[in-house]
Each structure stands twice: as C-alpha cells, then as structure tokens.
N, C-alpha and C positions, 0 to 999 in steps of 0.2 A: 785539503785540496780545494782550490777555488777555481778550477777550470775543468772542462770536459771537451772531447773531440767531436766536431761535426764530421761529416763524411762527404766525399765527392759525389755529386749527382743528387744530393738530397732535394734540391728545388725541383728536379725532374723525376723523383722517385715514382716508379710505376704504381706501386702499392698505394702511395698517397694520392695519386691521380685517380685511381679506382675508387678510393674512399670519398674523394670529393665528388665524383660522379654519382655514386650510390646515395650519398647524403644530400646531394644537390646543394653543397656548400662551396664557396669559392676556394680555390687552391690555396690562396693566401691564409684563409682561416684555418685550413687543415694544417698547413705548415706551422702557423703560430702556436696551435695547440700541441703539435708534436715537439716543437722546441721547448715549450713549457714542461712537457714530460721528461725530456732529456735533462733539463735543468734540475727538476725535482729528483730524478734518479741519481744525478751526480752528487747532490747534497744529502741524500738519504744514507742511512746506515742499516743494512748493507747497501752499498752502491748498486744501482741497477734496478732496485725496487722503487715503486712509487706509491704514495698515499694520495689518491685522487680526490680532489674537491672541484667538481665541475663548476659550481657557482663562483669559486675563487678565480678559476681560470677565465671564466666569462667576464668577470669584473676587470681583471688585469688586461685582457685583450680587447675589451669593449665589444664583446659578443653576447648573444642571447644564450642563456643557460641551456635551453632545449637544443640549440644548435651544437653546443659543445658536447652535450650528451650523445647526440647522433654521431659526431666525429669519434668520440672515445669508443662507442660501441663498434664503429667501423674498424678501429685499431684491433679490437678483440677478434672480429671476424676475419681480418687479414693476417692474424697471428703476429702482429707487431707487439701485442701485449699478451702475456699468459694469464690464465685464470687466477694465478697468485699475484697478479699485478707486477710482473717483472718484464722489462723490455727484453724481448727474446734475443736480440743481437747485441746486447750490451757487452758481454764478455768478448765477443768477436771484434768489436769496434773500439773498445775503451781499455785503457790500462787500469789495473787495479790499484796502482800506487805510483807516486813519483819515482820510487826506487826502481820499479819495473821499467818505467819509461827510460830512465837513465841507463839501465843495464842494456836495453835493446839498442839505444843510441850508441853506446860504447862498442857493443858487439858488431854493429854495422860498420863503424869506423875501422875496427880491427880487420873485418873481412875485406873491406875496400883496400886497406893498406897491404894486406897479405896478397891480394890479387895483383896489385901494382908491382910488388916485389917479384912475384913469380914471373910476370911478363918481362921484367928487366933481366932476370936471370936467364930466361930463354933466349934473350937477344945477345948475350955476351959470348966471346970466343971460347970461354972456358967450358962450354957445353959440347965441345967437339967429340969427346968420348961418348957422351950420351947420344949425340946425333948418329955416331957410327953404329952404336948398339941398336938404335932405332931403325937404321937403314938395314942392318942385318936381319932384324926381326921382320921387317917389311918384305925382304926378299924370301925369307922362309915361308911367310904367309902366302906370298904369290905362288910359290912352288906347290904348296899344299892345295891351293885353290885349283891349280891346273890338274893336279892328280885327281882330285875329287870330281872335276868336270869330266875328265876322261873316263873315270869309273862309271859315272852317271850315264854317259853316252853309250858305253858298252852295255850297261844294264837295260837301257831303253831299247837298244837295237835287238837285244837278246830275248826280250820278253814282251813283244807287242801283243801276242795273243792273250797273255795274262791280264794286261791292262784292259783289253776289250771285254774280257770276262767280268772284271771288276765294275766297269761302267754299265754293263748289262745288268749286273746284280743291283746296282744302285737304282737304275730305271725301274726295275721290277719292284724294288722296295718302295719307291715313290708311288707307283700305281697302287700297290697294296695298301699303303697308308692313306691314300686318297679315298679308296673304296671303304676303308674302315671308318674314316671320319664321316663319310656320307651315311653309312649305316647308323653310326652313333647319333648324328643329327636327326635322322628320320625317327629313330627310337625315342629321342628326347621330345620330338613334336608329338608323337603318339602318347607318351606319358603325360604331357601337358593336357592333351585333350581328355584323357581318362581322369586326370586330377580335377578338371573342371566339372566333369560329370559326376564325380564322387563327392563334391562338396555338399555339406549339409544344406537342405533346402532353405532354412532360415538364415543362412549366411549369404546365399547368392542374391545379388541385386536383381530386382525385377525390372522389366523394360518400362513399366509404368511409373517407377519410382526412381531409384538411385541412378540407373543408367541414363534416364532422361535428364536427370539433374546434372550428371557428368557431361552429357551432350550440350546442355545449355551453357555450362561453364566454358566448354571448348568453343562454342559458337561466339560467345561474348569476348573471350580473351584472345582467340587465335583466328577463327574462320572469318570474323568480321574484318580482319586486316588482310586476309587473303583474297576473298571474293565478296565485295560489298553487295549486300542484298540477297546473297545466297547462303543458306545454312547447310551444314553437314547433316546427314541423316543416319539412322541406325540401320545396319544391315545384319544379317545373321552372323557373318564373320566378325564384324565389329563388336556385336554383343558378346560373342565368345571371348574375344581378346580383351575387351574392356573389363569383363567379369574377372578374368585372370589377374589383370593388373590391379584391379580394385582389391582383390583378396591378398595378393602377394606383395605388391610394391607400395601401395598407399595406405596400408593398415586400416582400410575402410574409413578413412578420414577425408572428408570432402575438402577440407582446407589444404591437405597435402596435394590433392589432385588440382585444386585451383592454383596453388603455387607453381606446380609443374607447368600448367598452361600459361601462367604469367611469364615464366622463364622463356618459354617458346615464343610468346608474343612480343618479348623484348629483344629477340635475336634477329638482327638483319639477315643473317645467313639463312635461318629457318624460314623467314618470310620471302626469300628469294630476292633480296635487295642488294646482294653482293654481285657486282658486275663481272661477268665471265664465268660464274660458278654454275649457272644453269640448273639449280636444284631448289625445290620448294617443298617444305614438309606438308604432309597430309595426316588425317586422323589415323589411317591404317598404319603408317610408319610409326606414329607416336605411341601406339599401343601394341605394336607387333611383338615386342619382347622386353624382358627385364634389362637386357643389354642396352636397348635404345633409351629406356628411362634413365639408366645410370649415366649414359653418355651425355644426355641433356643436362642432368643435375650436376654432373662433374664439370660442366663448362665446355664440353666438346665443340659446341657451335657458338659460343658467346665469349670465350676467353675468361670465363669465370665471372663475368659482369652480370650478376644476378640481382634481382630486387631482394630486399630483406625477407628472410623466411617468416611466414606467418606463424603465430602460436599454434602448436600442434598438440594432439592428444592421442597417445598410443593405447589408452584404456578405452575399449569400445563402449563399455557401459557408461562412461562419463563424457562421451563426446557431445551429446546434446546439452548436458549441464555446462560443459566448458564453453560451448557456443553462447549460452545464455550469460555466463560470466563476462565473456568478452563484449557482448552487446551492452551490458550494464557499465562496463569500464569505459567504452567509447562514449556513451551518453553522458557520463559524469566528467570525464577528463579529455575527450576528443579522440578522434581516430589516430591523429599523428602521435599523440602521447602513448596511445596503446601500442602502435608500431614501434615507437622508440624503446619502450621498456619490456614489452612482451614478445617482440620479434625474436626468433631463435630460441624461445622457451618451449619445453615439451612436458606435458603431464605424462609421467612414465609409469606410475603405479599407484596403488593405495596401500596404506598400512594402518595398523591399530597401535595407538600410543596412549597410555593412561586412560583407556576406556573410550578414546575418541577415534573416529575414522578420519585419516588425513590423506589428502591427495598430494603426491610428491610432484613438485614443479621444478624441473631441471633448468637452470639458468646458464648462460654462456660464460659468466665470470662472477667472482666474488663481489666485484664492484656493483653489478646488477643486483645480486642478492641483497647487499647492504641497502641499496637505494629503494628497492621494492619493500623491504622490511620496514624502513622508516616512513615511507609515504603511502603505500598501497595495500600492505598485507591485511590490515583490519577490514578493508572493503572486500578484498578477495575472499577472506574467511566468511564474511556475511553473505556475499553473493553465492558462494558455493553451497552454503547451508540452505539458502532459499531455493536454489535450483534443484536440490536433491531431496527436498522435504517429503516428496511423495514416493520415493524409491529407496535405493541403497544410500542412506543419508551420509553425507560427508560434511563434517563440522569445521574443517580447517585445512590450511595449506601448509605443507612443509617445503621450504626452499633449499635446494641443493645445487652444487655445480658438478659438471661432468667429471668423472673420475674421483 
C-alpha cells in the first residue's frame, strides 16, 4: 500500500495548534513533523505504529533536532501518540487494507442505489394499496390519541389534590437533601481541621521554612502579575490551608507547587484579563480546597494550555537528591534540554535490584525512555549516587513508562 488518508481540518487541528503554542514552534513545523509520522505509520508493519528518529525527521524537514523532540513530546502529551508509539486515531481515520476501502466504497454505492430505488417506488401509482393501509393506520392512531387525551384530562380533573401532595413531598425532600448536604460539608470541614492538627510535627511545614518558600513561589509566579510591587502575606487561615494542600495535594514537593503556580500565572482568566468575567484569583482561593487545585490542573481556567510539567519526585526522602540531579543536568546540558527530556517524568519509588538501590523514574513514553537511556542515563546514575552518598544511597536509575 503506497498511500494513506489525510483528514479534513488537519491544517487547523486544535491539538496541533496547542502543541505549537506549548513548544513555541511554528504551526508549519508541527504540521510537517505530524505528516512525517503519518507517512511512517503508513509504511510500517503493523500500520499505525511508528519508529521515531527525531534526527532523521529534522534533516528531512530542515529543522533543529531539539525542536523536533519538543514537538514529538507534545504529541505524547496531547495523546496523539501512545506510549507504545502508535498513532491513537489511526484505526479511526485509516483503512487497514485496499480490500477494506473497496468494500466500503461498494457498500456505499449499493446503499445509495437502494435509497434511490425506494424513493422511485414510493412515487409510483402501484403503491395505492400501501397508501390506503397507511391512511387507515393514521386514522386509528389519531383515534387512540384522542382517547388517551380524554382519559388524561379526566385523571387530571379527578386528582388535583393528589398532585398537590406529590409536589409538596418533592419540595420537602429537596429541603431535606439541602440540609443534609450542608451538614456533610460542615462535617468535612471539621474533619479537615482535625486532620491538620493530627499531622505528625515533623511533617507539617513551619512558617519560617516551607510555607515561606511556598509564599515566595506564589509571589514570584502569580502575585507579581496581579499587583506589581505588593506581595501576598501569610495569615493564620492561609497557613492552615497551605499546610493541608502541601501534605495532601503536592506530595511535599516544591516543584509540584511551583508548577501549580506557573499554570495559574499563565492563565489570562485567573489573572483577570478576560473582559467581562470580573474575577481574579487570590491565594485564599488557590489553596482553599483540593477541588480548586484539581480544577486548575485539569485546565478549568486555561483550556488545558499548560506549561510542560516539571520533573517531579513522589519519594519524599529523595526530593533533595533529585533537585541536585536536576541542577547538575541543567549545568551540563542546559535548562531547555532538561525541560525537553525530563518534563513529565516522576521519581515514583526506590527498589533493590542485584544488591543495588535504584530510583524508578517514570517517563511519558517509550521514545523518551530510549532517548534518555542512550544519551543521559550514565550521568543520571552518577549524579544520583553523588547526591545520596551521605544518606540512603541510590546507585542508579531504572526507567519505566506509565502502566
């Protein structure tokens, strides 16, 4: 098979536009890389899968390899590519074989012909008997509707008191449900306060340390864009709410909090720049509940137009070491390279293998795993060992993909 199908609207595909915006690449570059992947998927066996060579695409399209890498990572993030390097909509938009295409074409022709013949038959005088039967059926249905309507009118006039009782019961149930929800919400707030008070002392951030650092991030990423020259301050209520969010929503990872603030700082809606909306975010709202955090991160105020996620670490004991590894990576390869390859990665756990302690680094796709293995894994192993030599020593990194 020496062809594949393009699809209507591809030059204006919203997902491709988002990728161009996120990666700061021209739409033409994103389209050219996407077409290359479509062509590769068509020629591959099985069709729909791709073997990605970013350098080859860069040479063919006269682009920089790093730019191609950013675009391909964007395809993974927007679910245009699966972790197994398969185009997610391939089966929907492409025929699996010329035979299938021919069958669908013949079937469409037959359906069109059958529809035309049916219309012609309906127009001929020979359908008089059918028309008569249809008329009789119509008359019967009309009589039935009249009878049903009369019965309904009698029922309505005979039972007005019963209907009033039903409506009263409904109103009573609504009031009862509203009161029940209010009691549940109040109980949930009380449980949250008790939970804060019951946290271990060594886990709770203190105002002179973590909370002040969180406040500095907020002022830098958000408050400076809201009120120039005026910074947010810590109040007792904010300390309580920020403590809860730190423990429950950000896994005690400052990079996760910083990313949250970056998403807010990149949202015109949150910053009050959308004409006619009349709403601007503040620190109280941002840390008020887990629902607010989820809404921001799920794209509720930005249409999903988020900056790339920073490398994260869910293992509290390794967060300081992971920060040291990232700084070493940026010093050797640059911050842009670090964002290109380690964005959306997460240190998920540690494990023992052949007498070695390994940190598990979860990557967004097999493509990223292969590239990091070839180009950066030796450095990551060395930097992790250096960063943990005085504590729980980790001598290497194991790369995995989600699922």
